[in-house]
N, CA, C and O atoms as a DFTB+ gen file, in Angstrom:
688 C
 N C O
     1  1     108.778     144.251     126.836
     2  2     108.068     143.725     125.689
     3  2     108.780     142.472     125.185
     4  3     109.960     142.519     124.840
     5  1     108.065     141.367     125.146
     6  2     108.663     140.119     124.695
     7  2     108.664     140.030     123.178
     8  3     107.769     140.541     122.505
     9  1     109.700     139.362     122.651
    10  2     109.733     139.075     121.228
    11  2     109.162     137.685     120.994
    12  3     109.498     136.738     121.705
    13  1     108.304     137.571     120.000
    14  2     107.664     136.311     119.651
    15  2     108.069     135.923     118.238
    16  3     108.315     136.787     117.396
    17  1     108.139     134.612     117.978
    18  2     108.544     134.121     116.667
    19  2     107.565     133.066     116.184
    20  3     107.264     132.104     116.891
    21  1     107.070     133.264     114.958
    22  2     106.112     132.329     114.369
    23  2     106.762     130.974     114.132
    24  3     107.899     130.894     113.665
    25  1     106.033     129.906     114.458
    26  2     106.496     128.558     114.124
    27  2     105.494     127.841     113.227
    28  3     105.823     126.814     112.634
    29  1     104.268     128.370     113.119
    30  2     103.294     127.736     112.243
    31  2     101.935     128.399     112.314
    32  3     101.660     129.229     113.180
    33  1     101.089     128.000     111.367
    34  2      99.718     128.505     111.322
    35  2      98.768     127.320     111.307
    36  3      98.914     126.402     110.500
    37  1      97.796     127.350     112.203
    38  2      96.774     126.310     112.217
    39  2      95.777     126.635     111.103
    40  3      95.143     127.689     111.117
    41  1      95.644     125.719     110.137
    42  2      94.774     125.984     108.993
    43  2      93.480     125.172     109.030
    44  3      92.515     125.503     108.342
    45  1      93.464     124.111     109.833
    46  2      92.251     123.293     109.890
    47  2      92.367     122.279     111.014
    48  3      93.413     122.135     111.647
    49  1      91.260     121.579     111.244
    50  2      91.280     120.450     112.166
    51  2      91.589     119.204     111.351
    52  3      91.569     119.240     110.121
    53  1      91.877     118.095     112.041
    54  2      92.146     116.823     111.368
    55  2      91.532     115.723     112.216
    56  3      91.994     115.446     113.323
    57  1      90.486     115.097     111.689
    58  2      89.814     114.050     112.460
    59  2      88.969     114.651     113.566
    60  3      88.686     115.849     113.569
    61  1      88.565     113.798     114.515
    62  2      87.657     114.256     115.577
    63  2      88.302     114.247     116.959
    64  3      87.638     114.538     117.953
    65  1      89.602     113.913     117.031
    66  2      90.265     113.760     118.331
    67  2      91.144     114.922     118.747
    68  3      92.059     114.756     119.554
    69  1      90.870     116.113     118.194
    70  2      91.586     117.301     118.644
    71  2      92.873     117.602     117.917
    72  3      93.621     118.483     118.340
    73  1      93.161     116.891     116.824
    74  2      94.359     117.197     116.049
    75  2      94.099     118.404     115.156
    76  3      92.981     118.616     114.686
    77  1      95.151     119.193     114.929
    78  2      95.058     120.339     114.031
    79  2      96.127     120.220     112.945
    80  3      97.202     119.661     113.159
    81  1      95.796     120.765     111.775
    82  2      96.748     120.821     110.656
    83  2      97.497     122.135     110.735
    84  3      96.900     123.206     110.835
    85  1      98.803     122.035     110.689
    86  2      99.649     123.219     110.811
    87  2     100.519     123.342     109.567
    88  3     101.158     122.378     109.146
    89  1     100.536     124.546     108.982
    90  2     101.534     124.864     107.959
    91  2     102.722     125.436     108.730
    92  3     102.655     126.527     109.298
    93  1     103.790     124.681     108.732
    94  2     104.951     125.023     109.549
    95  2     105.761     126.154     108.929
    96  3     105.901     126.237     107.709
    97  1     106.294     127.023     109.785
    98  2     107.191     128.079     109.325
    99  2     108.463     128.092     110.167
   100  3     109.091     129.135     110.346
   101  1     108.834     126.912     110.685
   102  2     110.057     126.800     111.472
   103  2     111.039     125.884     110.766
   104  3     110.643     124.955     110.062
   105  1     112.320     126.151     110.958
   106  2     113.353     125.264     110.435
   107  2     113.580     124.063     111.346
   108  3     114.321     123.145     110.995
   109  1     112.943     124.070     112.517
   110  2     113.168     123.024     113.507
   111  2     111.860     122.357     113.946
   112  3     111.545     122.366     115.136
   113  1     111.086     121.774     113.008
   114  2     109.789     121.220     113.402
   115  2     109.890     120.105     114.430
   116  3     109.052     120.024     115.328
   117  1     110.897     119.240     114.321
   118  2     111.007     118.129     115.277
   119  2     111.241     118.630     116.696
   120  3     110.773     118.026     117.661
   121  1     111.955     119.717     116.815
   122  2     112.217     120.303     118.132
   123  2     111.012     121.108     118.625
   124  3     110.582     120.949     119.767
   125  1     110.473     121.967     117.767
   126  2     109.359     122.841     118.161
   127  2     108.112     122.056     118.526
   128  3     107.399     122.406     119.467
   129  1     107.850     120.978     117.766
   130  2     106.612     120.228     117.944
   131  2     106.808     118.948     118.758
   132  3     105.934     118.082     118.771
   133  1     107.941     118.829     119.429
   134  2     108.188     117.632     120.243
   135  2     107.181     117.562     121.387
   136  3     106.886     118.582     122.010
   137  1     106.646     116.362     121.674
   138  2     105.726     116.221     122.803
   139  2     106.341     116.802     124.083
   140  3     107.493     116.529     124.420
   141  1     105.548     117.602     124.776
   142  2     106.011     118.249     126.009
   143  2     106.470     119.683     125.811
   144  3     106.587     120.432     126.781
   145  1     106.736     120.083     124.555
   146  2     107.182     121.465     124.334
   147  2     105.987     122.412     124.382
   148  3     104.845     122.010     124.158
   149  1     106.276     123.675     124.679
   150  2     105.227     124.689     124.808
   151  2     105.207     125.590     123.592
   152  3     106.237     126.110     123.163
   153  1     104.018     125.765     123.045
   154  2     103.781     126.725     121.976
   155  2     102.722     127.691     122.473
   156  3     101.970     127.376     123.396
   157  1     102.661     128.867     121.865
   158  2     101.687     129.876     122.278
   159  2     100.754     130.158     121.118
   160  3     101.193     130.473     120.012
   161  1      99.460     130.042     121.383
   162  2      98.425     130.266     120.382
   163  2      98.025     131.727     120.406
   164  3      97.606     132.251     121.438
   165  1      98.157     132.389     119.247
   166  2      97.764     133.790     119.107
   167  2      96.465     133.844     118.310
   168  3      96.476     133.645     117.095
   169  1      95.343     134.112     118.986
   170  2      94.055     134.081     118.310
   171  2      93.752     135.318     117.481
   172  3      92.707     135.371     116.833
   173  1      94.619     136.303     117.479
   174  2      94.314     137.554     116.779
   175  2      93.536     138.463     117.714
   176  3      93.564     138.271     118.930
   177  1      92.866     139.416     117.180
   178  2      92.074     140.432     117.908
   179  2      92.643     140.818     119.281
   180  3      91.890     141.062     120.224
   181  1      93.962     140.869     119.383
   182  2      94.702     141.415     120.535
   183  2      94.400     140.724     121.853
   184  3      94.548     141.336     122.911
   185  1      93.985     139.476     121.818
   186  2      93.799     138.722     123.059
   187  2      95.148     138.186     123.505
   188  3      96.094     138.099     122.722
   189  1      95.214     137.829     124.784
   190  2      96.450     137.250     125.314
   191  2      96.709     135.893     124.664
   192  3      95.763     135.152     124.395
   193  1      97.985     135.551     124.405
   194  2      98.277     134.235     123.841
   195  2      97.977     133.127     124.854
   196  3      98.091     133.328     126.063
   197  1      97.594     131.965     124.343
   198  2      97.292     130.806     125.181
   199  2      98.453     129.828     125.101
   200  3      98.789     129.375     124.007
   201  1      99.089     129.481     126.244
   202  2     100.151     128.467     126.195
   203  2      99.538     127.085     125.976
   204  3      98.539     126.728     126.602
   205  1     100.149     126.321     125.084
   206  2      99.696     124.970     124.783
   207  2     100.874     124.013     124.904
   208  3     101.986     124.337     124.487
   209  1     100.633     122.827     125.479
   210  2     101.668     121.802     125.573
   211  2     101.405     120.754     124.503
   212  3     100.323     120.170     124.443
   213  1     102.403     120.521     123.663
   214  2     102.258     119.557     122.580
   215  2     102.104     118.158     123.164
   216  3     102.903     117.722     123.992
   217  1     101.053     117.462     122.713
   218  2     100.811     116.080     123.137
   219  2     101.364     115.105     122.088
   220  3     102.090     114.168     122.421
   221  1     101.010     115.339     120.814
   222  2     101.510     114.484     119.735
   223  2     101.871     115.330     118.521
   224  3     101.345     116.424     118.315
   225  1     102.785     114.785     117.728
   226  2     103.186     115.421     116.467
   227  2     103.454     114.327     115.456
   228  3     104.122     113.337     115.752
   229  1     102.923     114.520     114.251
   230  2     103.240     113.624     113.141
   231  2     103.097     114.402     111.842
   232  3     102.429     115.433     111.779
   233  1     103.745     113.876     110.809
   234  2     103.665     114.487     109.483
   235  2     102.551     113.805     108.701
   236  3     102.350     112.596     108.820
   237  1     101.824     114.588     107.896
   238  2     100.796     114.034     107.012
   239  2     100.729     114.919     105.781
   240  3     100.345     116.085     105.862
   241  1     101.108     114.351     104.636
   242  2     101.200     115.112     103.388
   243  2     102.105     116.323     103.627
   244  3     103.238     116.145     104.073
   245  1     101.650     117.539     103.349
   246  2     102.503     118.721     103.540
   247  2     102.262     119.417     104.875
   248  3     102.699     120.551     105.071
   249  1     101.579     118.755     105.778
   250  2     101.223     119.388     107.052
   251  2     101.925     118.713     108.225
   252  3     102.351     117.560     108.153
   253  1     102.027     119.474     109.296
   254  2     102.377     118.903     110.588
   255  2     101.060     118.779     111.342
   256  3     100.310     119.749     111.454
   257  1     100.781     117.591     111.857
   258  2      99.566     117.387     112.647
   259  2      99.950     117.394     114.118
   260  3     100.821     116.640     114.552
   261  1      99.282     118.262     114.880
   262  2      99.577     118.412     116.301
   263  2      98.320     118.193     117.118
   264  3      97.211     118.513     116.689
   265  1      98.519     117.642     118.306
   266  2      97.445     117.664     119.306
   267  2      98.066     118.221     120.581
   268  3      99.280     118.167     120.776
   269  1      97.205     118.756     121.446
   270  2      97.680     119.439     122.646
   271  2      97.015     118.860     123.885
   272  3      95.852     118.460     123.854
   273  1      97.769     118.823     124.973
   274  2      97.250     118.292     126.233
   275  2      96.035     119.093     126.687
   276  3      96.053     120.323     126.709
   277  1      94.974     118.363     127.052
   278  2      93.769     119.006     127.551
   279  2      92.764     119.375     126.469
   280  3      91.685     119.883     126.777
   281  1      93.097     119.131     125.216
   282  2      92.196     119.437     124.102
   283  2      91.986     118.136     123.327
   284  3      92.749     117.809     122.417
   285  1      90.938     117.405     123.705
   286  2      90.798     116.016     123.268
   287  2      89.893     115.803     122.063
   288  3      89.914     114.720     121.479
   289  1      89.094     116.800     121.665
   290  2      88.209     116.549     120.526
   291  2      88.089     117.775     119.623
   292  3      88.555     118.866     119.949
   293  1      87.460     117.557     118.502
   294  2      87.362     118.585     117.462
   295  2      86.688     119.857     117.979
   296  3      87.035     120.956     117.548
   297  1      85.735     119.720     118.894
   298  2      85.028     120.895     119.413
   299  2      85.958     121.818     120.198
   300  3      85.735     123.027     120.250
   301  1      87.002     121.248     120.809
   302  2      87.961     122.057     121.580
   303  2      88.857     122.905     120.677
   304  3      89.303     123.977     121.086
   305  1      89.123     122.441     119.462
   306  2      90.146     123.074     118.620
   307  2      89.608     123.742     117.357
   308  3      90.350     124.424     116.649
   309  1      88.332     123.550     117.077
   310  2      87.762     124.107     115.844
   311  2      87.928     125.624     115.760
   312  3      88.154     126.171     114.680
   313  1      87.817     126.291     116.889
   314  2      87.918     127.761     116.922
   315  2      89.343     128.249     116.638
   316  3      89.556     129.452     116.489
   317  1      90.305     127.355     116.562
   318  2      91.698     127.741     116.328
   319  2      92.054     127.885     114.858
   320  3      93.185     128.258     114.545
   321  1      91.135     127.603     113.946
   322  2      91.454     127.737     112.514
   323  2      91.951     129.152     112.226
   324  3      91.399     130.131     112.727
   325  1      92.996     129.240     111.414
   326  2      93.610     130.512     111.009
   327  2      94.232     131.287     112.165
   328  3      94.250     132.518     112.153
   329  1      94.735     130.575     113.152
   330  2      95.482     131.220     114.234
   331  2      96.958     130.873     114.075
   332  3      97.323     129.956     113.339
   333  1      97.795     131.624     114.778
   334  2      99.244     131.492     114.644
   335  2      99.820     130.873     115.919
   336  3      99.409     131.207     117.030
   337  1     100.788     129.958     115.730
   338  2     101.535     129.379     116.845
   339  2     102.898     130.058     116.902
   340  3     103.577     130.191     115.884
   341  1     103.292     130.484     118.097
   342  2     104.566     131.190     118.261
   343  2     105.331     130.621     119.448
   344  3     104.790     129.873     120.261
   345  1     106.599     130.994     119.524
   346  2     107.433     130.712     120.687
   347  2     108.027     132.025     121.173
   348  3     108.065     133.018     120.447
   349  1     108.491     132.003     122.427
   350  2     109.176     133.173     122.989
   351  2     110.634     133.163     122.541
   352  3     111.179     132.131     122.151
   353  1     111.241     134.335     122.606
   354  2     112.638     134.462     122.187
   355  2     113.560     133.516     122.959
   356  3     114.511     132.981     122.389
   357  1     113.288     133.306     124.250
   358  2     114.179     132.442     125.040
   359  2     114.042     130.960     124.670
   360  3     114.790     130.131     125.188
   361  1     113.103     130.615     123.786
   362  2     112.962     129.240     123.313
   363  2     113.749     128.993     122.025
   364  3     113.789     127.867     121.529
   365  1     114.375     130.046     121.484
   366  2     115.147     129.880     120.252
   367  2     116.343     128.977     120.508
   368  3     116.899     128.956     121.606
   369  1     116.724     128.243     119.493
   370  2     117.850     127.323     119.559
   371  2     119.136     128.082     119.228
   372  3     119.147     128.967     118.372
   373  1     120.225     127.719     119.923
   374  2     121.533     128.272     119.555
   375  2     121.911     127.712     118.197
   376  3     121.852     126.501     117.984
   377  1     122.296     128.580     117.280
   378  2     122.687     128.141     115.948
   379  2     124.197     127.988     115.850
   380  3     124.945     128.583     116.625
   381  1     124.634     127.186     114.893
   382  2     126.061     127.013     114.643
   383  2     126.639     128.300     114.065
   384  3     125.905     129.170     113.597
   385  1     127.955     128.405     114.104
   386  2     128.616     129.575     113.534
   387  2     128.287     129.665     112.045
   388  3     128.314     128.660     111.336
   389  1     127.978     130.861     111.581
   390  2     127.636     131.070     110.186
   391  2     126.166     130.830     109.872
   392  3     125.750     130.958     108.721
   393  1     125.366     130.479     110.898
   394  2     123.925     130.319     110.719
   395  2     123.227     131.452     111.454
   396  3     123.659     131.872     112.527
   397  1     122.135     131.945     110.860
   398  2     121.438     133.090     111.435
   399  2     119.936     132.884     111.307
   400  3     119.460     132.225     110.383
   401  1     119.208     133.454     112.241
   402  2     117.764     133.511     112.109
   403  2     117.418     134.621     111.125
   404  3     118.143     135.611     111.022
   405  1     116.313     134.459     110.404
   406  2     115.897     135.466     109.426
   407  2     115.781     136.843     110.073
   408  3     116.215     137.839     109.495
   409  1     115.195     136.904     111.275
   410  2     114.985     138.206     111.912
   411  2     116.309     138.910     112.199
   412  3     116.341     140.136     112.305
   413  1     117.408     138.151     112.327
   414  2     118.710     138.764     112.583
   415  2     119.283     139.404     111.314
   416  3     119.994     140.406     111.387
   417  1     118.973     138.821     110.155
   418  2     119.526     139.287     108.885
   419  2     118.690     140.416     108.284
   420  3     119.232     141.380     107.744
   421  1     117.359     140.286     108.382
   422  2     116.487     141.310     107.801
   423  2     116.734     142.639     108.513
   424  3     116.702     142.716     109.741
   425  1     116.978     143.668     107.732
   426  2     117.280     144.986     108.287
   427  2     118.765     145.311     108.301
   428  3     119.134     146.469     108.491
   429  1     119.626     144.316     108.104
   430  2     121.070     144.571     108.061
   431  2     121.427     145.365     106.808
   432  3     120.822     145.191     105.750
   433  1     122.422     146.241     106.949
   434  2     122.912     147.035     105.822
   435  2     124.007     146.254     105.107
   436  3     124.893     145.674     105.733
   437  1     123.924     146.255     103.803
   438  2     124.874     145.518     102.976
   439  2     125.817     146.509     102.307
   440  3     125.381     147.477     101.684
   441  1     127.117     146.252     102.446
   442  2     128.143     147.075     101.804
   443  2     129.158     146.156     101.131
   444  3     129.329     145.001     101.521
   445  1     129.830     146.698     100.105
   446  2     130.887     145.924      99.447
   447  2     132.159     146.031     100.285
   448  3     132.250     146.846     101.203
   449  1     133.135     145.192      99.951
   450  2     134.431     145.250     100.644
   451  2     135.105     146.603     100.441
   452  3     135.948     147.008     101.241
   453  1     134.730     147.307      99.361
   454  2     135.288     148.634      99.095
   455  2     134.517     149.739      99.822
   456  3     134.884     150.911      99.731
   457  1     133.456     149.375     100.540
   458  2     132.694     150.352     101.310
   459  2     131.489     150.936     100.598
   460  3     130.839     151.839     101.125
   461  1     131.176     150.434      99.398
   462  2     130.020     150.943      98.662
   463  2     128.728     150.440      99.316
   464  3     128.537     149.239      99.505
   465  1     127.850     151.386      99.653
   466  2     126.565     151.060     100.281
   467  2     125.631     150.459      99.238
   468  3     125.393     151.072      98.197
   469  1     125.096     149.258      99.504
   470  2     124.206     148.577      98.558
   471  2     122.743     148.782      98.950
   472  3     121.907     149.074      98.095
   473  1     122.431     148.632     100.238
   474  2     121.057     148.763     100.722
   475  2     120.853     147.888     101.950
   476  3     121.819     147.434     102.564
   477  1     119.600     147.654     102.304
   478  2     119.281     146.849     103.483
   479  2     118.519     145.591     103.067
   480  3     117.713     145.613     102.138
   481  1     118.792     144.499     103.773
   482  2     118.087     143.238     103.516
   483  2     116.639     143.416     103.944
   484  3     116.359     143.803     105.079
   485  1     115.704     143.124     103.008
   486  2     114.292     143.300     103.341
   487  2     113.512     141.998     103.310
   488  3     112.371     141.944     103.770
   489  1     114.118     140.949     102.771
   490  2     113.426     139.667     102.661
   491  2     114.460     138.581     102.426
   492  3     115.556     138.856     101.939
   493  1     114.110     137.334     102.777
   494  2     114.985     136.198     102.513
   495  2     114.187     135.149     101.762
   496  3     113.110     134.740     102.196
   497  1     114.725     134.718     100.632
   498  2     114.098     133.667      99.836
   499  2     114.840     132.360     100.088
   500  3     116.051     132.359     100.309
   501  1     114.113     131.252     100.055
   502  2     114.736     129.937     100.268
   503  2     114.416     129.025      99.084
   504  3     113.639     128.080      99.218
   505  1     115.019     129.310      97.922
   506  2     114.682     128.562      96.716
   507  2     115.249     127.149      96.654
   508  3     114.768     126.333      95.868
   509  1     116.245     126.846      97.453
   510  2     116.805     125.496      97.374
   511  2     118.204     125.404      97.938
   512  3     118.388     125.363      99.154
   513  1     119.195     125.370      97.058
   514  2     120.580     125.099      97.460
   515  2     121.100     126.085      98.501
   516  3     121.795     125.682      99.434
   517  1     120.780     127.354      98.361
   518  2     121.211     128.353      99.341
   519  2     120.145     129.443      99.425
   520  3     119.357     129.645      98.501
   521  1     120.146     130.141     100.566
   522  2     119.216     131.258     100.726
   523  2     119.651     132.408      99.825
   524  3     120.818     132.521      99.448
   525  1     118.678     133.262      99.490
   526  2     118.950     134.463      98.707
   527  2     118.403     135.650      99.489
   528  3     117.226     135.688      99.846
   529  1     119.273     136.614      99.747
   530  2     118.873     137.797     100.497
   531  2     118.443     138.878      99.521
   532  3     119.195     139.235      98.615
   533  1     117.228     139.405      99.702
   534  2     116.706     140.461      98.845
   535  2     117.064     141.798      99.494
   536  3     116.627     142.105     100.603
   537  1     117.864     142.578      98.782
   538  2     118.345     143.857      99.294
   539  2     117.662     144.978      98.515
   540  3     117.698     145.008      97.285
   541  1     117.048     145.887      99.243
   542  2     116.449     147.063      98.615
   543  2     117.555     148.026      98.237
   544  3     118.146     148.672      99.102
   545  1     117.837     148.124      96.954
   546  2     118.928     148.972      96.479
   547  2     118.577     150.448      96.561
   548  3     117.404     150.818      96.606
   549  1     119.599     151.282      96.579
   550  2     119.389     152.725      96.696
   551  2     118.691     153.301      95.454
   552  3     118.090     154.373      95.525
   553  1     118.769     152.596      94.324
   554  2     118.102     153.067      93.108
   555  2     116.650     152.587      93.025
   556  3     115.974     152.805      92.019
   557  1     116.178     151.932      94.089
   558  2     114.796     151.458      94.117
   559  2     114.623     150.047      93.586
   560  3     113.541     149.471      93.707
   561  1     115.662     149.483      93.004
   562  2     115.585     148.116      92.492
   563  2     116.084     147.131      93.537
   564  3     116.998     147.428      94.305
   565  1     115.465     145.948      93.552
   566  2     115.924     144.897      94.456
   567  2     117.151     144.216      93.882
   568  3     117.256     143.994      92.676
   569  1     118.079     143.889      94.774
   570  2     119.291     143.175      94.395
   571  2     119.254     141.843      95.128
   572  3     119.024     141.805      96.337
   573  1     119.480     140.753      94.404
   574  2     119.448     139.420      94.995
   575  2     120.874     138.980      95.313
   576  3     121.719     138.868      94.424
   577  1     121.123     138.735      96.593
   578  2     122.454     138.346      97.056
   579  2     122.406     136.883      97.499
   580  3     121.729     136.565      98.476
   581  1     123.112     135.981      96.799
   582  2     123.124     134.586      97.255
   583  2     123.955     134.467      98.536
   584  3     125.048     135.025      98.633
   585  1     123.421     133.729      99.518
   586  2     124.168     133.539     100.766
   587  2     125.134     132.371     100.571
   588  3     124.858     131.236     100.959
   589  1     126.286     132.693      99.952
   590  2     127.344     131.717      99.716
   591  2     128.673     132.358     100.111
   592  3     128.813     133.579     100.042
   593  1     129.645     131.549     100.522
   594  2     130.932     132.102     100.994
   595  2     131.663     132.961      99.966
   596  3     132.380     133.886     100.347
   597  1     131.499     132.681      98.672
   598  2     132.172     133.479      97.639
   599  2     131.673     134.916      97.618
   600  3     132.399     135.817      97.199
   601  1     130.423     135.142      98.070
   602  2     129.826     136.476      97.999
   603  2     129.763     137.137      99.377
   604  3     130.235     138.262      99.543
   605  1     129.187     136.455     100.360
   606  2     129.022     137.030     101.700
   607  2     130.301     136.768     102.495
   608  3     130.617     135.631     102.843
   609  1     131.022     137.846     102.769
   610  2     132.333     137.715     103.409
   611  2     132.274     137.876     104.923
   612  3     133.044     137.245     105.648
   613  1     131.361     138.721     105.401
   614  2     131.304     138.975     106.843
   615  2     129.891     139.387     107.232
   616  3     129.248     140.177     106.542
   617  1     129.417     138.836     108.352
   618  2     128.111     139.200     108.884
   619  2     128.303     139.619     110.329
   620  3     128.820     138.854     111.143
   621  1     127.883     140.844     110.647
   622  2     127.936     141.330     112.025
   623  2     126.511     141.651     112.470
   624  3     125.961     142.700     112.136
   625  1     125.927     140.723     113.230
   626  2     124.569     140.921     113.730
   627  2     124.536     142.125     114.679
   628  3     123.582     142.902     114.671
   629  1     125.585     142.270     115.495
   630  2     125.642     143.365     116.472
   631  2     125.600     144.724     115.785
   632  3     124.911     145.635     116.243
   633  1     126.349     144.860     114.670
   634  2     126.410     146.133     113.946
   635  2     125.347     146.234     112.848
   636  3     125.229     147.266     112.188
   637  1     124.564     145.145     112.653
   638  2     123.556     145.086     111.580
   639  2     124.217     145.410     110.237
   640  3     123.700     146.207     109.454
   641  1     125.374     144.774     109.983
   642  2     126.158     145.068     108.785
   643  2     126.631     143.771     108.130
   644  3     127.087     142.847     108.803
   645  1     126.512     143.725     106.809
   646  2     126.964     142.577     106.023
   647  2     127.918     143.102     104.956
   648  3     127.607     144.049     104.234
   649  1     129.094     142.464     104.872
   650  2     130.086     142.853     103.868
   651  2     130.102     141.772     102.793
   652  3     130.218     140.581     103.082
   653  1     129.978     142.228     101.522
   654  2     129.964     141.280     100.414
   655  2     131.062     141.586      99.413
   656  3     131.559     142.710      99.333
   657  1     131.433     140.563      98.648
   658  2     132.310     140.704      97.491
   659  2     131.463     140.264      96.301
   660  3     131.403     139.079      95.972
   661  1     130.797     141.252      95.648
   662  2     129.859     140.877      94.592
   663  2     130.549     140.278      93.376
   664  3     131.517     140.827      92.850
   665  1     130.020     139.128      92.941
   666  2     130.572     138.545      91.713
   667  2     130.151     139.410      90.533
   668  3     129.218     140.207      90.632
   669  1     130.846     139.242      89.428
   670  2     130.576     140.074      88.256
   671  2     129.118     139.983      87.838
   672  3     128.562     138.891      87.725
   673  1     128.505     141.133      87.611
   674  2     127.126     141.195      87.165
   675  2     126.088     141.184      88.267
   676  3     124.904     141.388      88.000
   677  1     126.506     140.950      89.497
   678  2     125.549     140.835      90.612
   679  2     124.830     142.152      90.891
   680  3     123.638     142.161      91.201
   681  1     125.554     143.261      90.780
   682  2     124.973     144.560      91.143
   683  2     124.458     145.349      89.941
   684  3     123.921     146.445      90.102
   685  1     124.620     144.801      88.743
   686  2     124.188     145.572      87.566
   687  2     122.823     145.127      87.073
   688  3     122.314     145.671      86.093
């Protein structure tokens, strides 16, 4: 079973020459949407994904505009509205030390340096300066953990474990 990762959603067509508007969900749009790269179109309803080769990429307002080789006009791409573009796991980029993909962090168990179990990461927010990991606490309340060196001391993807040193008031 292959793992697939979302890179964007086609929300509309753009013009009459086969361009589509994509709301991007990748941190690497220049790499993912580079001419010649392969993306996979998931049409929903459990059909097989369609491999597409990027022909052109440009930014327009808040969208990424893409065209694909072999799809030259609006009639070829109109049926793609509200479909998802994905890549295979082997297309993921190697990240620098201390950088992680969301899928690697979500599900990790968070404990304090003293061994107190906090909960599991269930979501990641990206409000600006640093990511915030949403941890489902054992009392049913969500705990927001800022991903900063002062708080997150150790991340072990292999063990699905994160060790934190909570600043005062973080857990209350």
